[in-house]
C-alpha positions as CSV (number, residue, x, y, z in Angstrom):
1,M,128.8,88.8,102.2
2,K,131.4,90.4,104.4
3,G,130.7,94.2,104.7
4,E,127.0,93.7,104.2
5,G,124.1,93.8,106.8
6,K,121.2,91.5,106.8
7,Y,117.7,91.7,108.3
8,R,116.4,88.5,109.7
9,V,113.4,87.1,111.3
10,T,114.6,84.6,114.0
11,A,113.0,81.2,114.7
12,D,111.4,82.8,117.9
13,G,109.7,85.6,115.7
14,Q,112.1,88.5,116.4
15,V,113.4,91.0,114.0
16,K,117.2,91.1,114.1
17,V,119.8,92.9,112.1
18,L,123.5,91.8,111.5
19,H,125.3,95.1,112.0
20,I,129.0,95.5,110.9
21,S,131.1,98.3,112.6
22,G,134.7,98.2,111.6
23,R,135.9,94.4,112.3
24,N,133.0,93.7,114.8
25,E,129.7,92.0,113.7
26,M,127.0,92.3,116.3
27,S,123.4,90.9,116.0
28,L,120.9,93.6,117.3
29,L,117.2,93.1,118.1
30,A,114.7,95.3,116.8
31,S,113.2,97.9,119.4
32,D,109.4,97.0,118.4
33,P,108.2,93.4,117.8
34,H,107.0,94.3,114.1
35,A,104.3,91.5,114.1
36,E,103.1,92.5,110.8
37,L,106.5,92.3,109.1
38,V,107.2,88.9,110.9
39,A,103.9,87.5,109.7
40,M,104.8,88.7,106.0
41,V,108.4,87.0,106.1
42,G,106.8,83.8,107.5
43,G,104.2,83.6,105.0
44,V,106.4,83.8,102.2
45,K,108.7,81.2,103.7
46,R,105.9,78.7,104.5
47,A,104.6,79.1,100.9
48,H,107.8,77.8,99.7
49,G,108.2,74.9,102.3
50,E,110.5,76.6,104.4
51,Q,110.6,77.4,108.1
52,P,108.9,80.9,108.9
53,S,112.4,82.6,109.7
54,G,115.2,84.0,107.7
55,I,116.5,86.8,105.7
56,F,114.6,89.6,104.3
57,Y,115.2,93.2,103.0
58,I,112.9,96.3,102.7
59,N,113.5,98.5,99.5
60,E,113.2,102.2,99.1
61,W,109.5,101.8,98.3
62,G,108.7,99.8,101.4
63,H,108.6,96.5,99.6
64,V,109.3,93.5,101.6
65,L,111.5,91.0,99.8
66,V,112.1,87.6,101.2
67,K,114.8,85.2,100.6
68,A,113.1,81.7,99.9
69,A,113.6,78.6,97.6
70,G,116.6,80.1,96.1
71,A,115.0,83.3,95.0
72,T,113.7,86.5,96.3
73,W,110.0,87.1,96.8
74,Y,107.8,90.2,97.2
75,A,105.8,89.6,100.5
76,G,104.0,93.1,101.0
77,Q,104.8,96.6,101.8
78,Y,105.8,97.5,105.2
79,R,106.3,101.4,105.8
80,T,107.5,101.4,109.4
81,I,111.2,102.3,109.7
82,L,113.3,99.7,111.6
83,E,115.4,100.7,114.6
84,F,117.4,98.3,116.8
85,D,118.7,98.5,120.3
86,L,122.5,99.4,120.5
87,G,123.7,99.6,124.0
88,G,121.3,102.2,125.2
89,G,121.2,103.8,121.9
90,V,119.1,103.4,118.8
91,L,120.5,102.2,115.3
92,S,118.2,103.3,112.8
93,A,117.7,103.1,109.0
94,R,117.3,107.0,109.0
95,A,120.3,109.3,109.0
96,P,121.1,111.3,112.0
97,Q,119.8,114.8,112.0
98,G,122.5,116.9,110.2
99,L,124.5,114.0,108.9
100,P,126.1,115.5,105.8
101,P,127.1,113.4,102.7
102,G,130.6,112.3,102.8
103,E,130.5,111.4,106.5
104,R,130.6,107.7,107.8
105,W,127.4,106.0,107.5
106,P,126.2,105.0,111.1
107,G,123.1,103.0,110.4
108,P,122.7,99.3,109.4
109,Q,124.4,98.3,106.3
110,V,121.4,96.8,104.8
111,G,119.9,98.1,101.4
112,I,119.1,97.2,98.0
113,R,122.3,97.2,96.0
114,Y,122.9,99.6,92.8
115,T,126.1,100.7,91.0
116,I,127.6,104.0,90.2
117,A,129.1,103.6,86.7
118,A,132.7,104.0,86.7
119,T,132.3,107.1,84.5
120,G,130.5,108.7,87.5
121,D,127.5,109.9,85.5
122,D,125.0,107.0,85.9
123,V,123.7,104.5,88.4
124,Y,122.4,101.2,87.3
125,C,120.9,98.0,88.9
126,K,119.8,94.4,87.8
127,R,115.9,93.8,87.8
128,R,114.9,90.1,87.7
129,I,112.4,89.9,85.0
130,D,111.7,86.2,85.8
131,V,113.3,83.2,87.5
132,R,116.1,83.1,84.6
133,T,116.3,86.5,83.3
134,E,117.6,89.7,84.6
135,R,117.7,93.2,82.9
136,Q,120.0,96.1,83.7
137,E,118.4,99.4,83.9
138,R,120.0,102.8,84.2
139,L,118.8,105.8,85.9
140,S,119.4,107.9,82.8
141,D,116.7,105.8,81.1
142,Y,114.1,107.4,83.5
143,I,115.7,110.7,84.6
144,A,117.1,113.2,81.7
145,D,119.1,115.1,84.2
146,S,120.7,112.0,86.0
147,P,124.3,112.6,85.3
148,S,124.2,115.9,87.4
149,F,122.5,114.1,90.3
150,V,124.9,111.2,90.1
151,R,127.9,113.3,89.8
152,E,127.0,114.6,93.5
153,L,126.9,111.1,94.7
154,A,130.2,110.2,92.8
155,R,132.0,113.0,94.6
156,H,132.2,110.7,97.4
157,R,132.7,107.6,95.2
158,P,134.6,108.9,92.2
159,T,135.6,105.5,90.8
160,G,132.2,104.1,90.7
161,G,131.1,101.0,92.6
162,R,128.4,99.7,95.1
163,L,125.7,102.0,96.3
164,Y,122.9,100.9,98.7
165,I,119.8,102.6,99.3
166,N,117.5,101.5,102.3
167,E,113.8,101.7,103.4
168,A,114.3,105.3,104.5
169,R,115.8,106.3,101.0
170,E,119.2,106.6,102.7
171,M,122.1,105.8,100.4
172,F,125.4,104.6,101.4
173,S,128.6,102.9,99.9
174,P,131.5,100.7,101.2
175,L,134.4,102.5,101.6
176,D,137.1,99.7,102.1
177,G,137.5,96.2,103.2
178,E,137.2,96.8,106.9
179,G,133.1,97.4,106.8
180,S,133.0,101.1,106.8
181,F,130.5,103.0,104.8
182,V,130.0,106.7,103.4
183,Y,126.9,108.4,103.5
184,L,125.7,109.6,100.0
185,G,122.7,111.4,101.1
186,R,118.7,110.6,100.7
187,A,117.5,109.8,97.3
188,P,114.9,112.2,96.3
189,I,111.7,110.5,94.7
190,D,111.8,112.6,91.9
191,R,115.4,111.7,90.8
192,W,115.2,108.1,91.4
193,F,114.2,105.1,89.7
194,P,110.5,104.4,89.2
195,E,108.7,102.1,91.7
196,P,108.9,98.5,90.5
197,Q,105.7,96.3,90.0
198,P,105.5,93.7,92.6
């Protein structure tokens, strides 16, 4: 989907990110080989009769999620934050030190999708129960004071809409159709959804 980045293991075993900056798309190599991660992704792909390369995501709990055979599969846990070479600089899933919520998100636009409700007082997601069934889960089902936390996020997304959270627990949301994202802050572990069981 336009405006969303993707992590990918290439056919030659490298980790890349599709990074979108404005109208430009760049494919960037990871600054570390991440051999364990490459093996995780390749293992899932091979188990489903596919080549050991392709798209994957890492959620806010470090779960590696791999697209294969028309579904998304859990490959294991990976806690190392991915960083990519960006013309002499570093593109990281971590927010730059001192970046306040409301500023443009400069990192990879790769994350797990959630939605801020149009009311601005809840966040929800869809969790796959099995191959054919999804269940909608709301943050308010788990956290009693979630409306106050979500209202903080909604200051920068007042009409609701997509929210992404990455492996560093950084949250960001698309601003417009040009690929720009706004930084929403870091999700505190005690005010977020519980860790799903793989």
